[in-house]
N, C-alpha and C positions, 0 to 999 in steps of 0.2 A: 811244835812248828812256830815259825816267826809270825807275828801278827800281820794281818793284811793291811797294807797302806791305805789310809783314808785321805782322799784328795777331793777337791771341789769339782762338782760337775759344772758344765757350762752354765746352766740356769742358776746354780748356787753362786757361781763367780759373778754373774751379772747382777744378781740381787745384792750381793755383798758390796760390790763397787758402787751400786746405786745408793746404798745406805751410807757408804764412806764418802761419797762425793761432797756432801755438805759439811763434812767434819774436818777439824784441824787440831784434834786433841791427841794426847799421848797414846791412847789405845789405837787410834786410827793409824798414826805414824808407825807404831811398833808392829802392828799387824801387817801393814803394807811392806815394811822392811823384812819381816819374817817370810812373807810370800815371795819376795824377790831375792832373798839370800839363802834361805834354808837354815838360818841360825837356830840353835837350840834356845829354849826358854831361858836358861841361866846365862847363855852368851848374850842374849838381848838385854837382860837385866843388868849385866856387868859391863856392857859396852861403854867405852869412854870416848869423848870427843877427840882426844889426842890420837886415837887409833882410827879415826875416820879422815879420809883424804878426798876432798870434793873437787880438786883442781883437775889438771890434765891427768888422764888415766885414773879416774876415781876408783877407790878401793877402801876396804877396811881390813884391819888386822884383828884376828881373834886369838886370844891367849888361852892357854890350857885352862880348862875348867873341870873341876871334879876328877872323875875317874877316866876321862877320855885321854887317849894316847897322844894325839897330835898336840905338841906343845904350843905351836903357833902356826896359823895359816892365814894367807892373804886371799881375800875374796874381791874380785872385780865387781864393781857396782854397775848395774844397767841404768838406763836413763830414768826409769821409774823410781828406782831406789835413790838416785841422786836428787830427783825432784822432791821426794818425800823428806829426805834428810835436810835439804836446803830450806824447805818451807818450815819444817819443825825447828830447825836452828834459829830461824828468824822469829818464829811465833812464841818460843818458850819465854816464860816470865822470869824464872830464876836462872841465873848463870851458874851451872854446876859442872863438875867434871864428867858426870854420867850423862849419856845420851837420853836415857829414859829414867830419870830419878823418881822416887816416890814423892808424894806431896810434901813430905818433910825434908826432902833433899837427899836422903840416903838411897840405898839400893832398894828397888822394888822387891816385895816378897810375894805378892799375889795380885792378879788382875781378875780374879774369878767373877766377882759381882758384875763388873763392867762388861766382861767377856760374855757372860750369859745374857745380859741385856742386849748386847750387840747382835749375838747369834739369833736371839728371838726376833729382833727387829728385822733381820735379813731372812728369817725363815729357814735357818740352817740348823740341822740337828746332828748331834754326835760328832762335832768338829771342835777339837781343842787347839790351843796354841801350838803344841808340838806336831799336830797334823799339818801345819804349814810346811814343815820339812818334807813330809811325804808329798805334798802338793808340788813343791819346788822340784823334788827329785823326779817325780813322774813327768812333769812338763819337760825337764831336761832330756829324759830318756825318749819321750815322744818326739823331741826335736832332733833325735839321732846324735846327741852328745855322747861320746864314748864313756862307758861305765867307769873307766879309770879316772876320767876327769870329774865325773859326778862324785866318785868316792873322795877325791881330793877336796872338792867344794864342800861336801858334807862333813869332812874331817873323820871319815871312817878309817879305822885302823886296818881293815882288810876288805878286799873286794867282795868277799862273801856277804858282808853286811849290805852292800850296795846292790847285789844281784837280785834281791827281792823286788826291786823296782823294774827289772828288765822285762817282766811279763805284761807290762801295760803299754 
């Protein structure tokens, strides 16, 4: 059976955003973008500034990554995602082509240590970066967004993959 989606409860979401409120670091921006777009971990790590559009009709383009079928998809950005990206763009120290570069300027490989510290600070257990996709999908389904649209936003190759979120 497919794994049960793990998403944030209301108290967890409140605690997380309270902890994130005073931060303007890479992890904070990456996490908030993940929660607002449902991007996969490797999509976040590979995201380039040239694929981010913050003007009218803000969006970003995700290119095929790894084994996933959708070669390219466009994701509209909500106000929160635009605010996060705009702030991150102006706060970053190094100008690189990647939105979330590693400290050396290359592509991130891991955020585990910082992630564990952040989750402990927010009092959230058993929630990893990929669970942000679950959280995003569940919130869309709860907002009555059609499953076909949720499938497209998540980049699922079949509606069957998306249907596991329909029970929430």
